[in-house]
C-alpha positions in Angstrom: 83.0 181.7 141.1 80.9 178.9 142.6 78.7 179.1 139.6 81.2 178.8 137.0 82.7 176.2 138.9 79.5 174.3 138.6 79.1 174.8 134.9 82.4 173.8 134.4 81.6 170.5 136.2 78.7 170.1 134.6 80.1 170.3 131.2 82.9 167.9 132.3 80.5 165.3 133.3 78.5 165.7 130.0 81.9 165.2 128.1 82.7 162.4 130.0 79.2 160.6 129.4 79.4 161.3 125.7 82.9 159.6 125.7 81.6 156.5 127.6 78.9 156.2 125.0 80.4 155.3 122.1 79.8 152.8 119.0 76.7 151.5 120.8 78.6 150.8 124.3 78.2 152.1 127.8 81.6 152.0 129.0 82.2 152.3 132.8 85.1 152.2 135.3 86.2 150.1 138.1 86.8 146.5 138.9 86.3 143.8 136.7 86.0 140.0 137.2 87.8 137.7 135.1 90.5 138.2 132.5 91.3 141.8 131.7 92.8 141.9 128.3 92.0 144.7 125.9 89.7 143.5 122.8 91.5 146.1 120.5 95.3 145.4 121.0 95.1 142.5 123.0 97.2 143.6 125.9 96.3 143.8 129.9 94.5 146.4 130.9 93.9 147.5 134.9 93.4 150.5 137.0 92.1 153.7 135.9 93.0 153.0 132.3 90.2 150.3 132.0 86.9 150.4 130.7 84.5 147.9 130.2 80.7 147.7 128.3 77.8 147.2 130.7 76.3 145.5 127.4 78.6 143.1 125.9 81.3 143.3 128.8 84.0 144.3 126.3 87.1 145.5 128.0 89.2 148.3 126.3 91.8 150.8 127.3 90.9 154.4 127.1 93.3 154.8 124.4 92.0 152.2 122.7 88.2 153.0 122.9 88.0 155.0 119.5 89.0 151.5 117.7 86.3 149.3 119.3 84.2 147.4 117.5 80.2 147.9 117.6 78.6 146.7 121.0 77.1 143.0 119.9 74.4 143.7 122.4 73.0 146.7 120.6 73.8 145.2 117.2 71.8 142.3 118.4 68.9 144.0 119.3 68.8 145.9 116.4 68.7 142.7 114.2 66.0 141.1 116.3 63.9 144.1 115.9 64.5 143.9 111.9 63.8 140.4 112.1 60.4 141.0 113.7 59.3 143.8 111.6 59.9 141.8 108.4 57.9 138.9 109.8 55.2 141.0 110.8 55.2 142.9 107.5 54.9 139.6 105.7 52.0 138.2 107.6 48.1 139.3 107.4 46.8 142.3 109.2 44.5 140.3 111.2 47.5 137.9 112.3 48.7 137.9 115.7 52.9 137.5 116.5 53.2 135.7 119.2 56.5 135.7 120.8 58.6 132.9 120.1 62.5 132.1 120.7 64.4 132.9 117.4 67.5 130.8 116.5 68.6 133.2 114.0 69.9 135.5 116.5 72.1 133.8 119.6 71.5 135.3 123.0 75.2 136.8 124.8 75.1 136.4 128.4 75.7 139.8 130.2 77.5 138.0 132.6 80.4 136.4 130.6 83.3 138.4 129.4 84.2 138.8 125.7 87.1 136.1 125.5 90.5 136.8 123.5 92.3 134.0 121.8 94.8 134.1 124.5 92.2 133.7 127.2 90.4 130.5 126.0 92.3 127.3 127.0 90.9 124.4 125.2 91.8 121.5 127.5 91.0 119.0 124.7 93.9 120.5 122.4 96.2 118.0 123.4 96.8 115.4 121.0 97.4 111.8 121.3 101.0 111.5 120.0 102.0 108.7 117.6 105.5 108.1 116.1 103.8 108.4 112.7 103.1 110.6 110.0 100.2 112.5 111.2 100.6 116.0 111.8 100.5 115.8 115.3 103.7 117.3 116.7 103.5 119.5 119.9 104.2 122.6 117.8 101.7 122.1 115.4 98.9 121.2 118.0 99.8 124.2 120.0 99.5 126.5 116.9 96.1 124.8 115.8 94.9 124.9 119.2 95.1 128.6 119.4 93.9 128.9 115.8 91.0 126.5 116.6 90.3 128.6 119.8 90.4 131.7 118.2 88.1 130.8 115.2 85.6 128.4 117.0 85.2 130.0 120.4 81.5 129.9 121.5 81.5 133.5 122.2 82.2 134.5 118.6 79.3 132.6 117.0 77.3 135.8 117.4 79.8 137.7 116.0 80.2 135.4 112.8 76.4 135.5 112.0 76.3 139.5 112.3 78.7 141.4 109.7 80.8 144.2 111.3 78.9 147.7 111.4 82.4 149.5 110.7 82.8 147.6 107.4 80.9 148.8 104.4 79.0 146.7 102.3 81.5 146.9 99.2 84.0 144.8 101.4 82.5 141.7 100.9 81.5 140.2 97.6 78.0 139.1 96.7 79.2 135.7 96.6 80.3 135.8 100.5 76.9 137.1 101.1 75.4 134.4 99.2 77.6 131.9 101.4 76.3 133.5 104.6 72.7 133.3 103.5 73.0 129.7 102.1 74.7 128.5 105.2 72.2 130.1 107.7 69.3 128.5 105.4 71.0 125.2 105.1 72.4 124.5 108.5 70.3 126.4 110.8 70.2 123.5 112.9 73.9 124.1 113.4 73.3 127.7 114.7 70.9 126.5 117.0 73.2 124.0 118.6 75.9 126.8 118.9 73.6 128.5 121.6 73.4 125.2 123.4 77.3 125.1 123.6 78.2 128.7 123.8 79.0 127.9 127.6 82.8 127.1 128.7 81.7 123.9 130.4 78.8 121.7 131.6 78.5 123.4 135.2 77.3 126.7 133.4 74.9 125.3 131.3 72.5 123.6 134.0 71.1 125.2 137.0 73.5 126.0 140.0 71.5 124.0 142.3 71.4 121.1 140.1 75.0 121.1 139.8 75.6 121.3 143.5 73.7 118.3 143.9 76.0 116.3 141.9 79.2 114.6 143.1 82.7 116.1 142.1 83.6 113.1 139.8 80.1 113.3 137.9 80.7 117.0 137.6 84.0 116.4 136.1 82.6 113.7 133.9 79.9 115.6 132.5 82.5 118.6 132.0 84.4 116.1 129.6 81.4 114.7 127.8 80.4 118.3 127.2 83.9 119.1 125.8 83.3 116.2 123.6 80.3 117.5 122.1 81.4 120.8 122.1 84.8 120.3 120.0 82.9 117.8 117.6 80.4 120.9 116.7 83.1 123.0 115.9 84.5 120.4 113.8 81.3 120.3 111.8 81.4 123.9 111.5 85.0 123.7 110.0 83.6 121.3 107.5 80.9 123.1 106.5 83.1 126.2 106.0 85.2 124.1 103.9 82.2 122.9 101.9 80.0 125.7 101.7 82.4 128.6 101.4 85.5 127.3 99.9 84.5 124.4 98.0 81.5 125.9 96.5 83.4 129.2 95.6 86.2 127.3 93.8 83.5 125.7 91.8 80.9 128.5 91.0 83.3 131.6 91.4 87.0 130.6 90.5 85.2 127.6 88.0 87.8 125.4 88.8 87.1 121.6 87.5 86.1 119.1 90.1 89.3 117.3 90.0 91.1 120.4 91.1 88.6 120.8 93.8 89.0 117.2 94.7 92.7 117.7 95.2 92.0 120.6 97.7 89.2 118.8 99.5 89.4 115.0 99.3 86.9 112.8 100.8 84.9 116.3 102.4 81.3 114.7 101.6 82.2 111.7 103.5 83.6 113.4 106.4 80.6 115.4 106.8 78.3 112.5 106.8 80.5 110.7 109.2 80.4 113.4 112.0 77.1 114.6 111.5 75.9 110.8 112.4 78.2 111.2 115.5 77.1 114.5 116.7 73.5 113.6 116.1 73.9 110.5 118.1 75.3 112.6 121.1 73.1 115.3 120.9 69.9 112.7 121.1 71.4 111.0 123.9 71.6 114.7 125.6 68.2 115.4 124.9 67.0 112.1 126.3 68.8 112.8 129.6 67.1 115.9 130.8 66.0 115.8 134.4 63.3 116.2 134.4 62.9 115.5 130.7 62.7 118.3 128.5 64.4 120.7 131.0 67.8 122.6 130.7 69.2 120.5 133.4 70.4 117.0 132.2 72.8 114.3 133.2 74.4 111.9 130.7 74.9 108.4 132.3 75.8 106.3 129.0 77.7 107.7 126.3 80.1 104.4 126.1 77.6 102.9 123.5 78.0 105.5 121.2 81.5 105.8 121.1 81.9 102.2 120.6 79.5 102.2 117.9 81.1 105.1 116.1 84.7 104.0 116.3 84.1 100.2 115.7 82.9 97.3 113.1 81.7 99.3 109.8 82.0 102.9 111.2 85.6 102.2 112.3 86.7 100.8 109.1 84.9 103.9 107.2 86.7 106.2 109.7 89.8 104.6 108.7 89.6 104.8 104.9 88.3 108.4 104.8 90.7 109.9 107.5 93.6 107.9 105.7 92.7 109.2 102.3 92.3 112.9 103.6 95.5 112.9 106.0 97.5 111.0 103.1 96.8 113.8 100.6 97.3 116.5 103.4 101.0 117.9 101.7 99.4 117.7 98.4 96.5 119.7 99.1 98.5 122.4 100.8 101.0 122.6 97.9 98.3 122.7 95.4 96.5 125.7 97.3 100.0 127.6 97.2 100.3 126.9 93.4 96.8 128.1 92.9 97.6 131.2 95.0 100.7 131.8 92.8 99.4 131.4 89.3 95.6 131.8 89.5 94.5 135.3 89.9 90.8 134.9 90.5 91.5 132.3 92.8 93.7 135.0 94.7 91.1 137.3 94.6 88.3 134.8 96.0 90.5 134.0 99.1 91.2 137.7 99.5 87.5 138.3 99.5 86.6 135.4 102.1 89.0 136.5 104.3 86.7 139.2 105.1 83.7 136.8 105.3 81.8 136.7 108.8 82.0 133.0 108.7 85.6 132.5 107.7 86.8 134.7 110.0 90.4 135.0 108.7 91.1 131.4 108.3 92.5 130.3 105.1 92.2 126.6 103.5 95.5 125.0 105.1 94.4 126.1 108.5 91.1 124.1 108.1 92.9 121.1 106.5 95.2 121.0 109.5 92.4 121.3 112.0 90.6 118.2 110.2 93.6 116.2 110.0 94.3 116.8 114.0 90.6 115.9 114.9 91.1 112.4 115.1 94.2 112.5 117.5 92.1 114.4 120.1 89.5 111.5 120.8 91.9 109.3 122.7 92.7 112.1 125.2 89.0 112.9 125.7 87.8 109.4 126.0 90.7 108.9 128.5 89.5 111.4 130.9 86.0 110.5 130.5 87.0 106.9 131.5 89.1 108.5 134.4 85.8 109.7 135.9 83.6 106.6 135.1 83.3 104.1 137.8 85.2 100.7 137.3 83.4 97.3 136.9 80.2 98.9 134.9 79.0 98.5 131.5 79.9 102.1 130.6 83.6 101.6 131.9 83.9 98.5 129.3 82.5 100.2 126.6 84.6 103.3 126.9 87.6 100.9 127.3 86.4 99.2 124.0 86.2 102.4 122.4 89.5 103.8 123.4 91.1 100.5 121.9 89.3 101.1 118.6 90.1 104.8 118.2 93.8 104.0 119.3 93.8 101.1 116.4 92.1 103.5 114.0 94.7 106.1 114.5 97.4 103.5 113.9 95.7 102.4 110.8 95.7 105.9 109.5 99.2 106.7 110.4 100.3 103.5 108.4 98.3 104.6 105.4 99.8 107.9 105.6 103.3 106.7 105.5 102.7 104.0 103.0 101.3 106.8 100.7 104.4 109.1 101.5 107.0 106.2 100.7 104.9 105.2 97.5 105.3 109.0 96.4 109.2 109.2 97.0 109.4 106.1 95.1 107.5 107.9 92.3 109.7 110.8 92.7 112.9 108.7 92.3 111.3 106.7 89.6 110.6 109.7 87.3 114.2 111.0 87.8 115.7 108.0 86.1 116.6 107.0 82.8 114.1 104.9 80.9 116.6 102.6 79.9 118.5 102.4 83.1 119.4 98.8 84.2 121.5 96.7 86.2 123.0 93.2 85.9 122.0 90.8 88.9 124.4 88.4 90.4 122.5 85.8 88.8 122.7 87.3 85.3 119.4 88.5 85.1 118.8 92.3 84.4 116.9 94.7 86.6 115.6 97.5 85.1 113.7 100.7 86.1 110.2 99.4 85.1 110.9 96.5 87.8 111.0 99.0 90.7 107.4 100.2 90.5 106.0 96.8 91.0 107.9 96.7 94.3 106.8 98.4 97.8 109.4 100.7 99.1 109.9 99.9 103.0 112.7 102.1 103.9 114.9 104.7 101.7 117.7 107.1 103.2 121.3 108.1 102.1 124.4 105.4 102.7 127.9 105.4 102.3 129.5 102.7 100.2 133.0 101.6 101.1 135.1 100.9 97.9 138.1 98.4 97.9 140.3 101.7 97.9 138.4 102.6 101.3 136.9 105.2 99.9 133.2 106.3 100.9 130.7 106.8 98.0 127.1 108.3 98.6 124.5 106.2 97.5 120.7 106.5 97.8 119.3 103.0 99.3 116.1 101.8 98.4 114.9 98.9 100.5 112.1 97.3 98.3 110.0 94.3 99.0 112.6 91.7 98.0 115.6 93.8 96.8 117.8 96.5 98.0 118.9 99.1 95.4 121.7 101.6 95.6 121.4 104.6 93.0 124.0 107.3 92.5 122.8 110.9 91.7 124.4 112.9 88.7 123.0 115.9 87.2 119.8 115.6 89.1 119.1 112.3 87.6 119.4 108.7 89.4 121.3 105.8 87.9 122.3 102.5 89.2 125.5 102.7 91.3 128.8 101.3 89.9 130.9 100.6 92.6 134.0 97.6 92.3 132.0 96.2 89.4 129.5 95.0 92.2 125.9 94.6 91.3 124.0 97.6 92.7 120.9 95.3 93.2 120.9 92.8 96.0 118.4 90.0 96.6 116.9 89.7 100.1 116.4 86.1 99.9 120.0 85.1 101.2 121.1 88.6 102.6 122.9 88.5 106.0 123.3 91.8 107.8 126.4 91.9 110.2 127.9 94.6 112.4 131.3 95.9 111.5 133.9 95.4 114.1 135.2 98.6 116.1 132.7 100.4 113.6 129.6 101.7 115.3 128.3 103.3 112.0 129.0 100.7 109.7 127.7 97.1 108.6 128.3 94.3 106.3 125.8 93.2 103.6 126.5 89.5 102.7 124.8 88.2 99.9 124.8 84.4 99.8 123.4 83.7 96.7 123.6 80.4 94.7 125.3 82.5 91.8 128.2 83.6 93.7 128.7 85.2 97.3 129.2 88.9 97.4 130.0 91.4 100.2 129.3 95.1 100.7 130.4 97.5 103.4 127.9 100.3 103.8 128.2 103.2 106.6 125.3 105.4 108.1 125.6 108.8 109.6 124.9 107.4 113.1 124.7 104.5 115.3 120.9 104.7 115.7 120.5 104.8 112.3 122.6 101.8 111.6 120.6 99.9 113.8 117.4 101.1 112.3 118.7 100.0 108.9 119.9 96.7 110.3 116.3 96.1 111.7 114.4 97.1 108.7 116.5 94.8 106.5 116.0 91.7 108.8 112.3 92.3 108.8 112.4 92.5 105.1 114.4 89.5 104.7 112.1 87.7 107.1 108.7 88.8 105.2 110.2 88.7 101.5 109.0 85.9 99.1 110.9 82.4 99.5 111.7 82.3 95.9 113.6 85.4 94.1 111.5 86.9 91.6 113.2 85.9 88.0 113.5 89.4 86.4 113.5 89.0 82.5 116.3 90.3 80.4 113.7 91.7 78.2 112.3 95.0 79.0 108.6 95.7 78.8 109.4 97.8 75.9 111.0 95.0 74.3 107.9 92.6 75.2 105.8 95.1 73.8 107.8 95.4 70.4 107.9 91.1 70.3 104.0 91.2 70.7 103.4 94.0 68.0 105.5 92.0 65.8 103.8 88.9 66.5 100.5 90.5 65.7 102.0 91.7 62.4 102.9 88.2 61.2 99.6 87.1 62.1 98.1 89.7 59.5 100.5 88.7 56.9 100.0 85.3 56.9 96.1 85.8 56.7 96.7 88.2 53.5 98.9 85.3 52.1 96.1 82.7 52.7 93.6 85.2 51.2 96.1 85.5 48.2 96.2 81.9 47.9 92.6 81.5 47.6 92.4 83.8 45.2 95.0 82.0 43.1 93.2 78.9 43.3 90.0 80.2 42.2 91.7 82.1 39.2 93.4 78.4 38.4 89.8 77.0 38.7 88.4 79.2 36.0 91.4 78.9 33.9 90.7 74.8 34.1 87.2 75.5 32.9 88.2 77.8 30.3 90.4 75.1 28.8 87.9 72.3 29.0 85.3 74.6 27.2 88.0 75.3 24.6 89.0 71.6 24.2 85.1 70.7 23.8 84.8 73.3 20.7 87.9 71.9 19.2 86.1 68.8 18.4 87.3 66.4 21.3 84.3 64.1 22.2 85.9 62.8 25.1 86.5 66.2 26.7 83.9 66.1 29.1 85.4 62.8 30.4 88.3 64.9 31.8 87.3 66.5 35.0 89.5 69.6 35.7 90.8 69.5 39.2 93.6 71.3 41.2 96.1 69.5 43.2 96.2 71.8 46.3 92.4 72.8 47.6 92.1 76.3 48.9 90.1 75.4 51.9 92.4 72.3 52.6 92.7 71.8 56.7 95.9 70.1 56.2 98.4 71.4 53.4 100.4 68.6 51.8 104.1 68.1 51.7 105.9 69.3 49.0 107.4 65.7 48.0 103.8 64.6 47.7 103.1 67.8 45.4 106.0 67.3 43.2 105.1 63.5 42.6 101.4 64.3 41.8 102.7 66.8 39.3 105.1 64.4 37.5 102.5 62.1 37.4 99.8 64.4 35.6 102.9 65.1 33.3 103.3 61.8 32.5 99.6 61.4 31.9 99.4 64.2 29.7 102.2 63.2 27.5 100.5 59.8 27.0 97.1 61.6 26.0 98.8 63.6 23.6 101.1 60.8 22.1 98.1 58.6 21.8 95.8 61.5 20.0 98.7 62.4 17.6 98.9 58.7 16.4 94.9 58.5 15.9 94.9 61.9 14.2 97.7 61.1 11.6 95.5 59.3 9.2 93.1 62.1 9.1 92.3 64.5 6.3 94.3 67.8 5.8 91.2 69.6 7.2 91.6 67.8 10.3 95.5 68.3 10.4 94.8 72.0 11.0 93.1 71.2 14.1 96.2 69.2 15.5 98.8 69.6 13.3 101.5 67.6 14.9 103.2 64.3 14.3 103.9 61.6 16.7 107.2 61.9 15.8 107.6 65.5 16.9 105.8 64.6 20.2 108.5 62.1 20.6 111.3 64.5 19.8 110.9 67.9 21.9 113.9 69.4 20.1 111.9 69.2 16.7 111.1 72.8 15.1 107.8 71.7 14.3 107.0 72.1 18.0 108.4 75.6 18.1 105.8 76.8 15.3 102.7 75.8 17.4 101.4 76.3 20.8 101.9 73.7 23.6 98.1 72.8 23.6 97.9 72.0 20.0 96.6 75.2 18.6 98.2 77.4 16.0 100.1 80.4 17.8 101.9 83.4 16.3 105.7 83.4 16.4 107.1 84.8 19.8 109.3 87.8 19.7 112.6 87.9 21.5 111.4 89.5 24.6 108.7 86.9 24.8 111.1 84.3 24.5 113.5 86.0 27.4 110.3 86.3 29.6 109.3 82.9 28.9 113.1 81.6 30.3 113.0 83.6 33.1 109.5 82.2 34.2 111.1 78.7 33.4 114.2 79.8 35.6 112.0 80.9 38.6 109.9 77.4 38.4 113.0 75.6 38.5 114.4 77.5 41.7 110.8 77.2 43.3 111.3 73.5 42.9 
């Protein structure tokens, strides 16, 4: 019996040992220091139900051990052995491999348990809250802090670099493998830095004896500086994942155009350059603060000069510009990401593949964007804590105080820029929902059109109730612009200028007075005291606080608006463009007329030359003495008046008549042959109604008799000439 019992005990021990050695883990029982959350189900584990690995210190329930991931310590040793074998195989046979620290594999301390998302508390996740538009509300920060803690906890760097054994190679796309390889090759220094910032605090990175020798306030100060550098490194990792994994994949894998990629990741390269410079400066200060130099023990005495240089002057302005641009387009980037997920199947497949990427760790693009927008709000909290543990009346304290003031100014500037951009987008949305021909008459008689709104800056907007003469309340959308207050009404999802009691829906701010309504805590009077005539409006808000806000903003706008009201033209931009096009067409027609006039003058000159030659051939010896000329020159700079032209034409006609009369008298005594040349008598010339003139041409040459159509045409020409004169 005893032998059988011993055999059963032996089998039980073997079975228990086999159960405890699972998936590379060596599980043991007993009490465990630190948090005791199961790495599989993330629930508390205690008592006999608790198992912990002696290699990687992972804690699991007995019921969850079958689902535990592979032991990281075992996996790390295997990968290190593979790396060494590959190095040895690639070297000559007579080459000796020396032991050297490799940064490709990050060591894991056996004394530190694997932390779960709920265990790690990032003390720097509290944000510097501002009443602006940055996404820094408590709910968003708590959510993002947990996300960042889960995604960027120091203990997980080893897991990020090593793929899980349980997943097959087919689960990750070839592009995902390329991303990992590219990231490791390009940013190996970042992976090396991760090993230096795996510990939870500065106290755990230096020797215990060295830490004990320091003052408590000095230790607290070093812990906060360490946290600043650690979170800055995590922020750099997020930026590199956005650039090397998501942005690169959207270009190469999804084949999106550059404009679409920029809509999702605006100013990403500028952010990378900015934070690389910042972290490099702090890293250099840490290396130069070794005690002794080069030792793992270090004590950073001065950090304020680096912070002041990073947040002031040129770097400060760059920070305002880059973060202002990135945070302004936060909502647009997330909305565009969602649109791509709905309509682009290749993008859907790409995001699904990257969810299994060891670098991404289930983070999506919106989460990364949110982490970046919140980074700037964490600097004031960290700087305040460093300042709290810094001795006063020192240069370090002064530099930290200045740096804190600069980062607060930068956050305010970014918040203002985000608000301005959101208001501009809101004005653009309203403008797009208005009819192109929408217009309203001002009290001065000028016209305020839809196109005039885009030249304004939206200061405030909201729904108001416009009280009519019959005490009815009309819903209107009020837009407080640079120098006017506009009331709009919505109808059929379109905005039009409000029409209430035939009062102008556009009020100039130059002479606008705001008063409270007696016994109405939600009402206010808007009194326009313009020179065109006074006008009073009564509007109501939904609450007293909202009314006070409107009154304050309107008064501020009245004080800052231009002194002289802008004269809005009665013509719209479209009418101006039409008038300009009409003017250009008139100029072209005038040029065409001038060209035709020049051509007519040229033809007349040629005709005169022909008449001169014909006159010379007829036997007139004095024909050369008559110089053919035009009364109007084609290239004349000053055009003569019509009266002068008519007088000159009449004088020329008289001269021609006198010349013809004298020639007729001198030729009357000639022979019959000469009469054939000029067969006209002076009596015929003196009597225009003579029939003899009808039988010959007006130039003295024989012509064939005219037909009825030719006579009709000639009379028509004479009539047109008379009309023109």
